[in-house]
TIKE-445582 format. One record per atom (N, C-alpha, C): residue in one letter; atom name; z, x, y negated. Coordinates in steps of 0.02 Angstrom, whole numbers, padded with zeros to 5 digits. Layout:
REM residues N
residu; atome; up; east; north
A; CA; Z; X; Y
...
//
This chain:
REM residues 201
residu; atome; up; east; north
M; N; 05986; -02899; 05809
M; CA; 06043; -02936; 05836
M; C; 06078; -02897; 05893
S; N; 06044; -02846; 05919
S; CA; 06074; -02809; 05974
S; C; 06133; -02768; 05950
Y; N; 06182; -02755; 05994
Y; CA; 06241; -02717; 05976
Y; C; 06228; -02642; 05981
F; N; 06181; -02623; 06023
F; CA; 06165; -02552; 06035
F; C; 06128; -02524; 05975
P; N; 06139; -02463; 05950
P; CA; 06183; -02412; 05981
P; C; 06251; -02406; 05945
N; N; 06277; -02460; 05919
N; CA; 06341; -02457; 05883
N; C; 06398; -02448; 05933
Y; N; 06422; -02387; 05939
Y; CA; 06472; -02369; 05989
Y; C; 06537; -02408; 05979
Y; N; 06554; -02426; 05917
Y; CA; 06617; -02459; 05902
Y; C; 06611; -02535; 05899
S; N; 06554; -02562; 05918
S; CA; 06544; -02635; 05917
S; C; 06590; -02668; 05967
L; N; 06628; -02718; 05945
L; CA; 06673; -02755; 05990
L; C; 06633; -02792; 06043
H; N; 06574; -02817; 06024
H; CA; 06532; -02853; 06072
H; C; 06507; -02805; 06127
D; N; 06488; -02745; 06107
D; CA; 06465; -02697; 06156
D; C; 06521; -02676; 06203
I; N; 06581; -02670; 06176
I; CA; 06640; -02653; 06217
I; C; 06653; -02710; 06267
A; N; 06646; -02773; 06244
A; CA; 06656; -02830; 06288
A; C; 06605; -02831; 06344
V; N; 06543; -02813; 06328
V; CA; 06490; -02812; 06379
V; C; 06505; -02760; 06432
T; N; 06526; -02701; 06411
T; CA; 06538; -02647; 06459
T; C; 06602; -02656; 06499
Q; N; 06641; -02707; 06482
Q; CA; 06700; -02724; 06523
Q; C; 06681; -02767; 06583
E; N; 06620; -02794; 06583
E; CA; 06597; -02837; 06639
E; C; 06596; -02796; 06703
K; N; 06609; -02830; 06759
K; CA; 06613; -02795; 06823
K; C; 06545; -02793; 06859
I; N; 06533; -02739; 06896
I; CA; 06473; -02730; 06936
I; C; 06495; -02718; 07008
P; N; 06462; -02752; 07057
P; CA; 06479; -02740; 07127
P; C; 06457; -02670; 07148
C; N; 06503; -02633; 07178
C; CA; 06489; -02564; 07199
C; C; 06509; -02555; 07272
Q; N; 06484; -02501; 07301
Q; CA; 06502; -02482; 07369
Q; C; 06531; -02412; 07367
S; N; 06594; -02405; 07389
S; CA; 06624; -02339; 07392
S; C; 06593; -02302; 07451
L; N; 06563; -02244; 07438
L; CA; 06526; -02207; 07489
L; C; 06570; -02163; 07532
T; N; 06629; -02146; 07507
T; CA; 06675; -02103; 07545
T; C; 06746; -02128; 07537
V; N; 06791; -02102; 07579
V; CA; 06862; -02117; 07569
V; C; 06886; -02074; 07511
Q; N; 06912; -02105; 07460
Q; CA; 06932; -02069; 07399
Q; C; 07008; -02065; 07394
K; N; 07033; -02006; 07397
K; CA; 07105; -01993; 07396
K; C; 07137; -02014; 07330
K; N; 07196; -02046; 07335
K; CA; 07236; -02065; 07277
K; C; 07201; -02114; 07230
M; N; 07149; -02147; 07254
M; CA; 07112; -02194; 07212
M; C; 07120; -02266; 07234
G; N; 07170; -02279; 07275
G; CA; 07181; -02347; 07301
G; C; 07198; -02398; 07247
F; N; 07223; -02374; 07190
F; CA; 07242; -02419; 07136
F; C; 07181; -02457; 07108
L; N; 07120; -02432; 07121
L; CA; 07061; -02466; 07097
L; C; 07051; -02534; 07130
D; N; 07077; -02541; 07190
D; CA; 07074; -02604; 07226
D; C; 07142; -02638; 07220
S; N; 07146; -02687; 07175
S; CA; 07210; -02720; 07161
S; C; 07237; -02759; 07221
G; N; 07194; -02775; 07268
G; CA; 07215; -02814; 07326
G; C; 07235; -02771; 07386
S; N; 07237; -02706; 07376
S; CA; 07253; -02661; 07432
S; C; 07319; -02624; 07418
D; N; 07356; -02611; 07473
D; CA; 07419; -02573; 07468
D; C; 07408; -02500; 07485
S; N; 07347; -02483; 07505
S; CA; 07332; -02415; 07526
S; C; 07331; -02367; 07467
E; N; 07353; -02306; 07478
E; CA; 07353; -02256; 07425
E; C; 07283; -02230; 07412
D; N; 07241; -02233; 07465
D; CA; 07172; -02208; 07459
D; C; 07123; -02267; 07456
L; N; 07066; -02255; 07426
L; CA; 07014; -02305; 07423
L; C; 06966; -02293; 07482
K; N; 06960; -02344; 07524
K; CA; 06918; -02336; 07584
K; C; 06845; -02347; 07567
Q; N; 06802; -02337; 07618
Q; CA; 06731; -02352; 07611
Q; C; 06724; -02428; 07612
Q; N; 06716; -02457; 07555
Q; CA; 06718; -02530; 07550
Q; C; 06681; -02554; 07488
S; N; 06672; -02619; 07483
S; CA; 06642; -02649; 07423
S; C; 06697; -02661; 07373
I; N; 06682; -02647; 07310
I; CA; 06731; -02656; 07257
I; C; 06695; -02667; 07190
D; N; 06724; -02709; 07149
D; CA; 06694; -02722; 07083
D; C; 06722; -02671; 07033
M; N; 06676; -02637; 06998
M; CA; 06696; -02586; 06949
M; C; 06670; -02605; 06880
P; N; 06708; -02588; 06826
P; CA; 06684; -02604; 06759
P; C; 06620; -02565; 06742
L; N; 06578; -02597; 06704
L; CA; 06513; -02567; 06686
L; C; 06521; -02499; 06652
W; N; 06571; -02492; 06609
W; CA; 06578; -02429; 06572
W; C; 06590; -02371; 06619
Y; N; 06626; -02383; 06676
Y; CA; 06638; -02330; 06724
Y; C; 06574; -02312; 06762
C; N; 06536; -02364; 06779
C; CA; 06473; -02353; 06815
C; C; 06424; -02313; 06772
L; N; 06424; -02327; 06707
L; CA; 06380; -02290; 06662
L; C; 06402; -02217; 06656
A; N; 06468; -02207; 06659
A; CA; 06496; -02139; 06652
A; C; 06478; -02095; 06711
I; N; 06477; -02124; 06772
I; CA; 06464; -02084; 06832
I; C; 06391; -02086; 06853
E; N; 06350; -02123; 06815
E; CA; 06279; -02128; 06832
E; C; 06246; -02059; 06830
G; N; 06211; -02042; 06884
G; CA; 06175; -01979; 06887
G; C; 06218; -01918; 06902
S; N; 06282; -01930; 06918
S; CA; 06325; -01872; 06934
S; C; 06305; -01842; 07001
K; N; 06315; -01778; 07008
K; CA; 06293; -01743; 07069
K; C; 06332; -01766; 07130
S; N; 06398; -01775; 07122
S; CA; 06440; -01797; 07179
S; C; 06449; -01873; 07174
A; N; 06400; -01910; 07199
A; CA; 06401; -01983; 07196
A; C; 06455; -02011; 07241
T; N; 06501; -02049; 07214
T; CA; 06555; -02079; 07253
T; C; 06546; -02155; 07260
F; N; 06505; -02183; 07216
F; CA; 06492; -02255; 07219
F; C; 06417; -02269; 07215
K; N; 06398; -02321; 07250
K; CA; 06330; -02346; 07244
K; C; 06333; -02412; 07205
M; N; 06298; -02416; 07149
M; CA; 06300; -02476; 07107
M; C; 06249; -02527; 07133
N; N; 06271; -02589; 07141
N; CA; 06227; -02643; 07163
N; C; 06212; -02690; 07105
I; N; 06159; -02729; 07112
I; CA; 06139; -02776; 07060
I; C; 06180; -02840; 07067
P; N; 06211; -02865; 07013
P; CA; 06249; -02928; 07016
P; C; 06205; -02986; 07038
D; N; 06235; -03035; 07071
D; CA; 06198; -03092; 07099
D; C; 06158; -03131; 07047
I; N; 06182; -03132; 06984
I; CA; 06148; -03172; 06933
I; C; 06079; -03145; 06915
Y; N; 06063; -03084; 06938
Y; CA; 05997; -03055; 06925
Y; C; 05957; -03047; 06989
K; N; 05979; -03082; 07043
K; CA; 05944; -03077; 07107
K; C; 05897; -03136; 07119
D; N; 05871; -03138; 07181
D; CA; 05815; -03182; 07199
D; C; 05823; -03255; 07177
T; N; 05880; -03285; 07192
T; CA; 05889; -03357; 07178
T; C; 05877; -03373; 07105
Y; N; 05911; -03337; 07061
Y; CA; 05904; -03350; 06990
Y; C; 05837; -03325; 06962
T; N; 05809; -03274; 06995
T; CA; 05743; -03250; 06974
T; C; 05691; -03304; 06984
E; N; 05695; -03339; 07041
E; CA; 05647; -03393; 07056
E; C; 05656; -03452; 07008
I; N; 05719; -03469; 06992
I; CA; 05732; -03523; 06944
I; C; 05705; -03503; 06876
C; N; 05713; -03441; 06859
C; CA; 05690; -03415; 06794
C; C; 05614; -03420; 06789
K; N; 05579; -03405; 06844
K; CA; 05506; -03409; 06845
K; C; 05483; -03480; 06838
A; N; 05519; -03527; 06870
A; CA; 05499; -03597; 06869
A; C; 05512; -03628; 06800
D; N; 05572; -03621; 06774
D; CA; 05589; -03648; 06708
D; C; 05656; -03618; 06686
A; N; 05652; -03566; 06644
A; CA; 05713; -03531; 06623
A; C; 05758; -03574; 06580
K; N; 05730; -03628; 06551
K; CA; 05770; -03670; 06505
K; C; 05825; -03708; 06542
V; N; 05818; -03717; 06607
V; CA; 05869; -03755; 06644
V; C; 05930; -03712; 06660
L; N; 05924; -03647; 06652
L; CA; 05980; -03602; 06667
L; C; 06034; -03607; 06613
D; N; 06095; -03614; 06635
D; CA; 06152; -03612; 06588
D; C; 06175; -03539; 06585
L; N; 06144; -03501; 06541
L; CA; 06158; -03429; 06538
L; C; 06229; -03415; 06517
N; N; 06258; -03458; 06477
N; CA; 06327; -03448; 06456
N; C; 06375; -03451; 06516
R; N; 06358; -03492; 06565
R; CA; 06400; -03498; 06625
R; C; 06389; -03437; 06671
L; N; 06326; -03415; 06676
L; CA; 06311; -03357; 06719
L; C; 06344; -03294; 06693
N; N; 06334; -03281; 06628
N; CA; 06366; -03225; 06595
N; C; 06358; -03232; 06520
K; N; 06412; -03229; 06484
K; CA; 06410; -03240; 06412
K; C; 06363; -03191; 06377
Y; N; 06356; -03131; 06407
Y; CA; 06312; -03079; 06378
Y; C; 06254; -03066; 06426
F; N; 06220; -03118; 06445
F; CA; 06168; -03114; 06497
F; C; 06116; -03060; 06482
Y; N; 06088; -03060; 06423
Y; CA; 06034; -03013; 06405
Y; C; 06059; -02942; 06399
E; N; 06113; -02933; 06362
E; CA; 06139; -02865; 06350
E; C; 06166; -02835; 06414
F; N; 06201; -02875; 06453
F; CA; 06227; -02851; 06518
F; C; 06168; -02833; 06563
G; N; 06117; -02875; 06563
G; CA; 06057; -02861; 06603
G; C; 06022; -02798; 06582
R; N; 06022; -02785; 06517
R; CA; 05990; -02724; 06492
R; C; 06025; -02662; 06519
Y; N; 06091; -02664; 06523
Y; CA; 06129; -02609; 06551
Y; C; 06118; -02605; 06627
V; N; 06121; -02662; 06661
V; CA; 06115; -02664; 06734
V; C; 06047; -02638; 06756
S; N; 05996; -02648; 06715
S; CA; 05928; -02628; 06733
S; C; 05923; -02553; 06746
K; N; 05971; -02515; 06721
K; CA; 05972; -02442; 06734
K; C; 05983; -02427; 06807
F; N; 06014; -02473; 06843
F; CA; 06028; -02463; 06914
F; C; 05976; -02496; 06959
D; N; 05925; -02526; 06929
D; CA; 05873; -02562; 06966
D; C; 05809; -02520; 06968
R; N; 05796; -02490; 07024
R; CA; 05737; -02447; 07030
R; C; 05671; -02485; 07027
H; N; 05672; -02548; 07046
H; CA; 05610; -02587; 07050
H; C; 05592; -02621; 06984
G; N; 05637; -02622; 06936
G; CA; 05623; -02652; 06871
G; C; 05625; -02728; 06870
N; N; 05654; -02758; 06923
N; CA; 05656; -02831; 06926
N; C; 05703; -02862; 06874
V; N; 05758; -02829; 06860
V; CA; 05807; -02856; 06812
V; C; 05777; -02857; 06742
A; N; 05745; -02802; 06722
A; CA; 05714; -02799; 06656
A; C; 05661; -02852; 06648
Q; N; 05621; -02862; 06701
Q; CA; 05568; -02913; 06699
Q; C; 05598; -02983; 06694
M; N; 05653; -02994; 06730
M; CA; 05684; -03060; 06730
M; C; 05711; -03078; 06661
I; N; 05748; -03032; 06629
I; CA; 05778; -03048; 06564
I; C; 05723; -03055; 06511
F; N; 05668; -03017; 06519
F; CA; 05612; -03024; 06472
F; C; 05580; -03092; 06477
E; N; 05566; -03114; 06539
E; CA; 05534; -03179; 06551
E; C; 05580; -03236; 06529
A; N; 05645; -03229; 06542
A; CA; 05693; -03281; 06523
A; C; 05695; -03288; 06447
C; N; 05698; -03232; 06413
C; CA; 05701; -03233; 06339
C; C; 05637; -03263; 06311
K; N; 05580; -03243; 06337
K; CA; 05516; -03268; 06312
K; C; 05510; -03344; 06323
S; N; 05532; -03367; 06381
S; CA; 05527; -03438; 06398
S; C; 05574; -03481; 06356
R; N; 05633; -03454; 06340
R; CA; 05684; -03494; 06306
R; C; 05679; -03492; 06229
M; N; 05637; -03448; 06203
M; CA; 05633; -03442; 06130
M; C; 05605; -03505; 06096
Q; N; 05555; -03537; 06128
Q; CA; 05527; -03597; 06098
Q; C; 05580; -03653; 06095
H; N; 05618; -03660; 06149
H; CA; 05672; -03709; 06151
H; C; 05723; -03694; 06096
L; N; 05738; -03630; 06087
L; CA; 05786; -03609; 06036
L; C; 05760; -03625; 05966
K; N; 05696; -03613; 05954
K; CA; 05666; -03630; 05889
K; C; 05668; -03705; 05876
D; N; 05657; -03744; 05929
D; CA; 05661; -03817; 05921
D; C; 05731; -03839; 05902
L; N; 05781; -03807; 05933
L; CA; 05851; -03823; 05916
L; C; 05866; -03807; 05844
C; N; 05840; -03750; 05821
C; CA; 05854; -03728; 05752
C; C; 05822; -03774; 05700
C; N; 05766; -03806; 05719
C; CA; 05730; -03850; 05672
C; C; 05751; -03923; 05680
G; N; 05800; -03936; 05722
G; CA; 05822; -04005; 05732
G; C; 05857; -04033; 05672
D; N; 05867; -04099; 05674
D; CA; 05900; -04133; 05617
D; C; 05975; -04120; 05615
K; N; 06006; -04118; 05674
K; CA; 06078; -04109; 05677
K; C; 06094; -04035; 05683
L; N; 06100; -04002; 05627
L; CA; 06109; -03930; 05627
L; C; 06177; -03909; 05655
S; N; 06226; -03954; 05651
S; CA; 06293; -03936; 05675
S; C; 06310; -03968; 05742
D; N; 06259; -03991; 05777
D; CA; 06271; -04024; 05841
D; C; 06289; -03972; 05893
V; N; 06351; -03970; 05914
V; CA; 06375; -03920; 05962
V; C; 06341; -03928; 06029
K; N; 06329; -03989; 06051
K; CA; 06299; -04001; 06116
K; C; 06230; -03970; 06123
S; N; 06194; -03967; 06068
S; CA; 06126; -03941; 06070
S; C; 06124; -03867; 06088
S; N; 06179; -03831; 06075
S; CA; 06181; -03759; 06090
S; C; 06212; -03745; 06158
H; N; 06225; -03796; 06198
H; CA; 06254; -03787; 06265
H; C; 06208; -03746; 06309
G; N; 06235; -03697; 06343
G; CA; 06195; -03657; 06388
G; C; 06169; -03593; 06356
L; N; 06179; -03584; 06291
L; CA; 06155; -03524; 06258
L; C; 06205; -03467; 06268
E; N; 06179; -03409; 06285
E; CA; 06223; -03352; 06292
E; C; 06235; -03322; 06222
F; N; 06273; -03268; 06217
F; CA; 06296; -03243; 06152
F; C; 06240; -03228; 06103
L; N; 06190; -03190; 06124
L; CA; 06136; -03171; 06080
L; C; 06095; -03232; 06058
E; N; 06083; -03278; 06104
E; CA; 06047; -03339; 06086
E; C; 06087; -03380; 06036
H; N; 06152; -03383; 06046
H; CA; 06194; -03422; 06001
H; C; 06194; -03392; 05931
E; N; 06193; -03325; 05926
E; CA; 06190; -03292; 05862
E; C; 06123; -03307; 05827
L; N; 06069; -03306; 05865
L; CA; 06003; -03322; 05837
L; C; 06001; -03396; 05816
Y; N; 06033; -03438; 05855
Y; CA; 06036; -03509; 05840
Y; C; 06071; -03522; 05773
L; N; 06125; -03487; 05761
L; CA; 06162; -03495; 05698
L; C; 06120; -03470; 05639
V; N; 06087; -03413; 05648
V; CA; 06045; -03386; 05595
V; C; 05986; -03433; 05582
G; N; 05956; -03459; 05636
G; CA; 05900; -03505; 05629
G; C; 05919; -03569; 05593
N; N; 05977; -03596; 05610
N; CA; 06001; -03657; 05577
N; C; 06014; -03644; 05502
S; N; 06044; -03588; 05488
S; CA; 06058; -03571; 05418
S; C; 05994; -03564; 05378
T; N; 05944; -03532; 05408
T; CA; 05879; -03523; 05375
T; C; 05845; -03590; 05363
T; N; 05846; -03634; 05413
T; CA; 05816; -03700; 05407
T; C; 05849; -03740; 05352
E; N; 05915; -03736; 05350
E; CA; 05953; -03773; 05299
E; C; 05936; -03748; 05229
K; N; 05932; -03682; 05221
K; CA; 05914; -03653; 05155
K; C; 05843; -03672; 05135
F; N; 05798; -03673; 05183
F; CA; 05728; -03691; 05169
F; C; 05723; -03763; 05147
N; N; 05760; -03807; 05182
N; CA; 05759; -03878; 05163
N; C; 05787; -03890; 05093
K; N; 05840; -03853; 05076
K; CA; 05868; -03859; 05009
K; C; 05819; -03834; 04957
W; N; 05783; -03781; 04974
W; CA; 05734; -03753; 04927
W; C; 05677; -03803; 04915
L; N; 05656; -03838; 04968
L; CA; 05603; -03887; 04961
L; C; 05624; -03945; 04915
Q; N; 05688; -03962; 04917
Q; CA; 05713; -04017; 04877
Q; C; 05730; -03996; 04805
D; N; 05729; -03932; 04792
D; CA; 05744; -03906; 04726
D; C; 05680; -03906; 04684
E; N; 05675; -03954; 04637
E; CA; 05615; -03961; 04597
E; C; 05603; -03901; 04552
T; N; 05656; -03871; 04527
T; CA; 05648; -03814; 04482
T; C; 05619; -03753; 04518
A; N; 05639; -03746; 04582
A; CA; 05613; -03689; 04621
A; C; 05540; -03699; 04638
S; N; 05522; -03760; 04660
S; CA; 05453; -03773; 04680
S; C; 05405; -03772; 04621
S; N; 05430; -03788; 04560
S; CA; 05386; -03788; 04501
S; C; 05368; -03718; 04479
N; N; 05406; -03669; 04502
N; CA; 05393; -03599; 04482
N; C; 05343; -03564; 04528
I; N; 05319; -03600; 04579
I; CA; 05271; -03570; 04625
I; C; 05204; -03562; 04591
E; N; 05176; -03503; 04594
E; CA; 05111; -03490; 04564
E; C; 05065; -03459; 04616
A; N; 05001; -03473; 04609
A; CA; 04952; -03444; 04654
A; C; 04945; -03369; 04639
S; N; 04933; -03329; 04691
S; CA; 04925; -03257; 04680
S; C; 04859; -03244; 04643
Q; N; 04855; -03186; 04612
Q; CA; 04794; -03168; 04574
Q; C; 04733; -03168; 04617
M; N; 04740; -03147; 04680
M; CA; 04684; -03145; 04726
M; C; 04656; -03216; 04738
V; N; 04701; -03264; 04747
V; CA; 04680; -03334; 04758
V; C; 04646; -03361; 04695
V; N; 04674; -03345; 04636
V; CA; 04645; -03368; 04573
V; C; 04574; -03341; 04564
N; N; 04565; -03276; 04578
N; CA; 04499; -03245; 04572
N; C; 04450; -03275; 04621
H; N; 04474; -03289; 04682
H; CA; 04431; -03319; 04733
H; C; 04407; -03389; 04711
R; N; 04452; -03427; 04681
R; CA; 04434; -03494; 04657
R; C; 04383; -03490; 04600
K; N; 04391; -03440; 04556
K; CA; 04344; -03431; 04501
K; C; 04274; -03416; 04526
R; N; 04270; -03370; 04575
R; CA; 04205; -03353; 04603
R; C; 04173; -03413; 04637
K; N; 04215; -03451; 04672
K; CA; 04190; -03511; 04707
K; C; 04162; -03561; 04656
R; N; 04199; -03570; 04601
R; CA; 04177; -03617; 04549
R; C; 04113; -03593; 04516
E; N; 04107; -03528; 04503
E; CA; 04048; -03500; 04472
E; C; 03987; -03509; 04517
N; N; 03997; -03499; 04583
N; CA; 03942; -03507; 04630
N; C; 03918; -03580; 04632
R; N; 03964; -03627; 04627
R; CA; 03946; -03697; 04627
R; C; 03906; -03715; 04564
E; N; 03927; -03687; 04506
E; CA; 03892; -03701; 04444
E; C; 03822; -03673; 04445
E; N; 03814; -03613; 04476
E; CA; 03748; -03584; 04482
E; C; 03703; -03626; 04526
D; N; 03732; -03652; 04581
D; CA; 03693; -03696; 04626
D; C; 03671; -03760; 04590
D; N; 03716; -03786; 04547
D; CA; 03699; -03848; 04510
D; C; 03642; -03835; 04461
I; N; 03642; -03776; 04429
I; CA; 03589; -03759; 04381
I; C; 03522; -03753; 04416
L; N; 03524; -03722; 04476
L; CA; 03462; -03714; 04514
L; C; 03439; -03781; 04541
//
């Protein structure tokens, strides 16, 4: 379900358009246009939000001009909520691409907290997602509230699979064609032979 490494994926392009809080480390000549709220021709030493794709492009460059910071949605407050009960988080409101964006942002996190957070959130929310997929109202829009993009895609696939499985169970012609594997048949024969031998003894 991940978009990576499909360079031309529209979803991946949408993710990399998300903004990351950065700190300009020097006064940058003729770069004032990056700050839409400033009339200055130069970009001062200041905080500014930059698109993810630009941050990825300059990552590891020798002449560092920006310091990338971790977005608030992956910091302490939400980390604690995630540890307590990730199911209460409305990930769609925090960021439509919460997991994929977090996977990219984790490159700028030396401590590994972002990667751990999105892993724990995903693990905690999967059971809830499976319950939604197996529910009676497969088209209930309210049940998918709070799901971010990847979860919503899994939800649709899960619902489709459940619906197909239920149809298969109701199809008498399909169920009548089910046969036991040869291994099971042989096992039953041996079991029956052992019982007959015990009866003789």
